[in-house]
N, C-alpha and C positions, 0 to 999 in steps of 0.2 A: 615827595621832597622832588626839587626842580630846581634849576638855575634859570628857566624862564616860564613866564607866567603872564598871560592877559593884566595888562596895555604892555606888557614887557614882552616885545615878540621877535625873535631872530632870524625865525623859521618856522618849517611845521612841526616842531615840536612843540613852542610855546604854545601855537594855536590847538593842537593837538592836545594837550595836558588841561589846558583850560577847558576844552570842550569836554573832557573826560571828568572832570572835577563838577563842574556845575551839573553833567547829566546823573551823576552820582546822588550828589544831592536829590534832586529832581527823583531820582527810583528809589529814593528812601533809607539810602544810606547816611551817616553820619561821616562829615568828610570836612579836615583839616588839610591844608596846602602850608609845607614848609618851604619860602623860598630863598633860597642863602645866595649871597653872593649878589646882591642886584645892581651894585653901582661900580661892579668892579669889573664890569667885561670890555673884552679888548676885540672884537670880532666877532668868528666862532671859533675862534682856541680857548685855550682855558682860561677861564678869570683870573687876573693878576689877584696877588695878595694884596689888599692893604694894610699897613701901619695899623697898629689897636689903636682908637681913640677914646677918648674918654663920652665922645657924644653920641659914638655907637651904641646903638640899644633896640631889644628884640620889639618889631614892631605890629602890632594885632589891629585889624582890620574888619569886620562883619558888616555885611551887607542882605540885605534881605533874599532867599533864595539862592543866596553862592556859599559856597565851602568859605568857612572861616580862614583869614590869609595870617599868616606870621612869616613876616619876614626878618632875615636874622642877619648879620656882616660875617663875613670870610674869618675874620679876624674872632678866636677863640670858636670858632663854628659848630667844633665836635663837642664842647662841654655845653656849650648853649643848647643844640639840638638836642643832647641825652635830655640833658634840665626841661626840656619843653615835652618829650617824648612820656616822660613820666609824669607831667602835668595830664598830658590828652589822654594816656594810656588806651593806642588803638591796637586794634585787634591787627591789622598787615601794614608795616610799608612798604609803600611803591614806589620806586625811584625809579626816575625818568635822565639820570644822568649819570655816569660812570667816574666823571671828576670827584665825585662826593663820597666815592670807596673809602676812604678813612673813618668820614662820619657813618658809614653803612657799617665799619666792620666795628667801630664802637656801638653801634646802637645793638646790633646781631649779639657781641659779646657779653655785652654790661644787662640788658634787657631781653633777651631770648626770641626779641620780635621776629616772626615769620618775615621774608622780605622776599618781594616782587619784583622784578628788574625787567621794563622794558629798553627792546632795543630798537632805537627808531633810525640807527644807522652800525652796519658794521666798519670799525676801523680798516681793518682785513683790506674789506671790500673797498672801501672809501681809495684806499692806496693804486691797490693791482688793477683793478676796475676803473674805478675814477680819477686818476692819475693825481690823486694829492700828494703833497711833500710828504717827505719822506718820515718828521714829526709824528704825523699820523700814523706811521706803523709803530713807530717807539712806545708811541700811548696805546697802544692796542694791546700789552699786557695788563693794563690796570683795568681797560673792558674786559680782557678774560678773565681776570679775581674776581670781578664783581658778578659775571657769568657763572663763576663755579662757584658760588657763594650763596648763590641764592637758591629761596625754595622755590619758586617759580620763575622761569624766564618766559616772557611774552615775545613774537616775533611775531610783526605787522601783516605778513604776507608769506604764503607757501615758498617763496623764491629765497627770503630770508631766512628758512628753516633750511632748507639745501644748503645756503652758503656757512651757515653756522653749523651742523654738520661737517661742511666740509672742511674748511679752518679750522674746529675743535671737536675734531670725531669722537673723545673723551667724555663732551658734556652729555648727560644721560638725558636719554629722550624722551623719557617717563617725566621728566620736569618740562620740557620746554611745551606752549600752547603758541597758537594763531588765534589772531586777534585785532583785525584792524581798527582803524579809526576810524570816525566818525564824524557827522557833519549837524548841526542844527539842525533841526527842522522847521524853515520857516518859509512864509510864501513871500518871493519875490517874483514883481512882476520886471521880469527881465527882456530885453532888446531882442527880438528874432522876426525882423523883418526881411521880405524878401528885396532884395536889390541886386543888382549887378556893377553899381558904378561905381563904387568905393567900397572897401572892407579895411577895419584896423583887426592887426594881428596883433596879438598880445601874448608875452613873456612875463612871468612874474616869479622871484628865485634871485637868487644871487648868482654873482660872476664869477663862477668857478669850471673848472673843466667838465668835471664830473657831469653838472647840469647842460653840458650842449652846449655852451652859449658861443664856442669860437664853431660849431657848424652853424646855427643860426645865422649870424654876423657872415658866415661865406656865403649862406644860401641867399641871404637876401638879393644881393645885385640879378642874381637867377631870378626872382619872382618879378623885380620891380622893372624887367626887362622885357617881360611877358603882361603883367599887368601894371601899369603905372598909375594906377589912382590908390595902389594899395599903401598902407601906412602901417607901421611896426611902433611898440609902444613897448617901451621896456621899461618893467618898475622894479626894481631893486637895485641891486646890485652890490655894494660894501655897506653894511650897517652904519648909519649915520650919516652918508656921503649925498652931498648934492647931485640933480641931473645936470650940473655943467661938468662938476668933476668927473661924474664918470663918463661924459662924452670927452672930455679932453684924454681920459685915460685906454678909454674902448673905439673911439671912432677913429678906426684904421682911414690910410689914405686914398685904399679903392673905394673907401665908403662916402666920401666926401660928397662926389657928386650928387649922390643922393641922399644927404642932408637934410633935404627939409619931409622926405619921407619917414626918417625915424627920431624919436622922440623919446628920450633919456629923463624918466622921472625922479632916478635918485631914491633914497628909502624915505618911506612917507607912510602915513600913519594907518591904520585898518579900515577907517571910513574912506580915505581915497584910493586905496588897494580896491575898496568895494564898486566906488563909483568907476572906477574903468573897467571891469569886470560888466558893468552893465552898458557901456557904454561901447565895449567890444563885439567882434562877429564871430572870430577864431582863436582859440587858445594853443600856444605851441610850447609844447613841452617834451625838449629833443635830448634829454639825459641819459649818460652812460649807463648809472647807475643811480636808483631810484627806489629805495627801500619800500618807498608808499606814495607819498604824492597828494599831499591834503591838496596842491592845485587842482591835481584833479577833480575834487569831489567839487571842488569851489567852484572851477568854470562848469562842471555838469548841472548844477544849481541855479548857474546864472542862465541854462540853456547857449551854451557855446558850444560849438562844432570844436573839439579838442584833435590836435593832431601831435603823436606822443611815439617816443621810442618805444620800439616792442621791447620791455625790460620790464622786470622788476613788477611794481605795484600797478603802472599804468596798464601795463599788459593784464592783470589780473581783476583790474576794476573794469577796463573797457572790454566792450563786445567788438572789435573790429565790422565794418562797415555798418554795424547799428549805433554805438553811442558812442563813437570816436573810429578815429581811423589811426591806425599804428604802420609804423615803417621802421628800415633794420636802424639800431644806431649808430653812428658815425656815418653814416652814408646820405652824401650834403645833395645827391640828387634826388635821390629817393625822397629826403625832405622837402624838398623845392617843391617837385612833382607834385605830391604831395597838399602842400600846401595849394599850388594852383589848382589843383583839381575843386575843392572847396572852394575857391574864389568864384571860378568857373562855372559852380554849379550851387546857386543859392537855393534852389527848392531842396536837394538834399544835403544841403546843412543845414537848414531850417529845421529838415524832418531830425535831422543828426540832435542836433540841437534839442529838442521837444523830446528824444525817445532818453537821450541822457538826464536831460531833467525830470523825468517821469522817474526815470530808474534809479535816480540818488536817494530817493525822497522813499521811494520801499525799500531798499536796500540798505543806505548806508547813513541814514538818520541814527543821533548819539543813542534812539531810543530801542533801537535793532540791535544795536551793538553793545548797548551795556550791560546785556544780560551775558554774554559771554565772558566779561570780565569779573563779572560778581562772583559767576560759579569759578571763577580761579580762586577767587579770593579766601573762598567758602572751602578748596579743597586744601588751604593754610590753616585755617582756622577751627580748630578742636570743637565740638558739639555744647560742651561747658567749658568755656574759658577762663581759669581759678589764675588771675595775674602773670606775671612774667615768669622767663627763667625756665625750669628744666618743666616743668607742665607743659610751656606750648612749644618746647623742642621736640620733647617724648610724642606729642598729639600730631606736630607735624610728621613726625617719622613715620607714625601710623598712618598718614592720609597717604604718605609715598608708598608707605607697604601695598595698602590698598590701591591705589594706582597701579603697579605695578601688576598684581592680578588682574585688575581691568583690563592691562595691557594685553 
């Protein structure tokens, strides 16, 4: 159950959920995706409640080798989801957005289905590390509630587990599992030619403080003064905004003289994002807080040399000096110097990109990741499933007790 699913993607969450659901089908699981509120998003904040409409209905989509997709409106989401789950009779409900807490509570109380919740980011960390607005902190109590009630909690990196334990020390460790995201295992003819004449540096993501976007803007003049043939391509920004809008809002006066070296694409389709990966030389990920970082896997798959902050997921995925280069977060000088190092050393840049492309296929393809997810599901499901209700809850308790003994 999610609020994002391809082609409706607002960030890494939608990409990750789409990949997970498809990989689960390939592994032999029966999967249905419940997409709620797909017409009511405002940026990356909580979806806006829509007035009930007689035209709103459940939409069911089936495609070969893909999960069944059910699109439900926000109006009467609780009632409609409970009815749908009664029809589907799943063994596990895997939740990817804590905004759906009221729906999750209803499903848990009325049907007794085991709940698995993946934390794609911690709101407390978004506020305290990522400098997000206080609204995020206020909503963290909702996230805490779903963490507390879930039968299993998945975190996407070891650093996220450390933060979870710090912020919510009462959460039982026996319910927390680490399982990173993956990427589709496909053959890409990526660009990786040796050239010292020009370099295209790519940024993909939202324009928010926690992504380090202001640090990148501060580093651009330092890079261009020493490597004037460099071009920066900034993909994304805010959902549905054009490149022209993003340039008007984010191109600061001190950058006007470098205007021809900076391209704002605005919010573009996934196929356009892939094209920018293929045409670029370096991917920069200057985040202050990054729980996992799907862009890291995408950059590796496309053979890009990656420059990333030494935080969270990037620090765990990349091997410094081998499959990427890491620099201290918020260190603008280090960011600029690391980019310049790769610009000035095309052979090293190519070697790093080649090793990254090889490693992402060996370690981070969904085929290698899905086994961990399936094991977590099996912890929640009794060997002999007998409908809903107490039989499920009792069996889940037994699974928890067994986990305690193993621990």
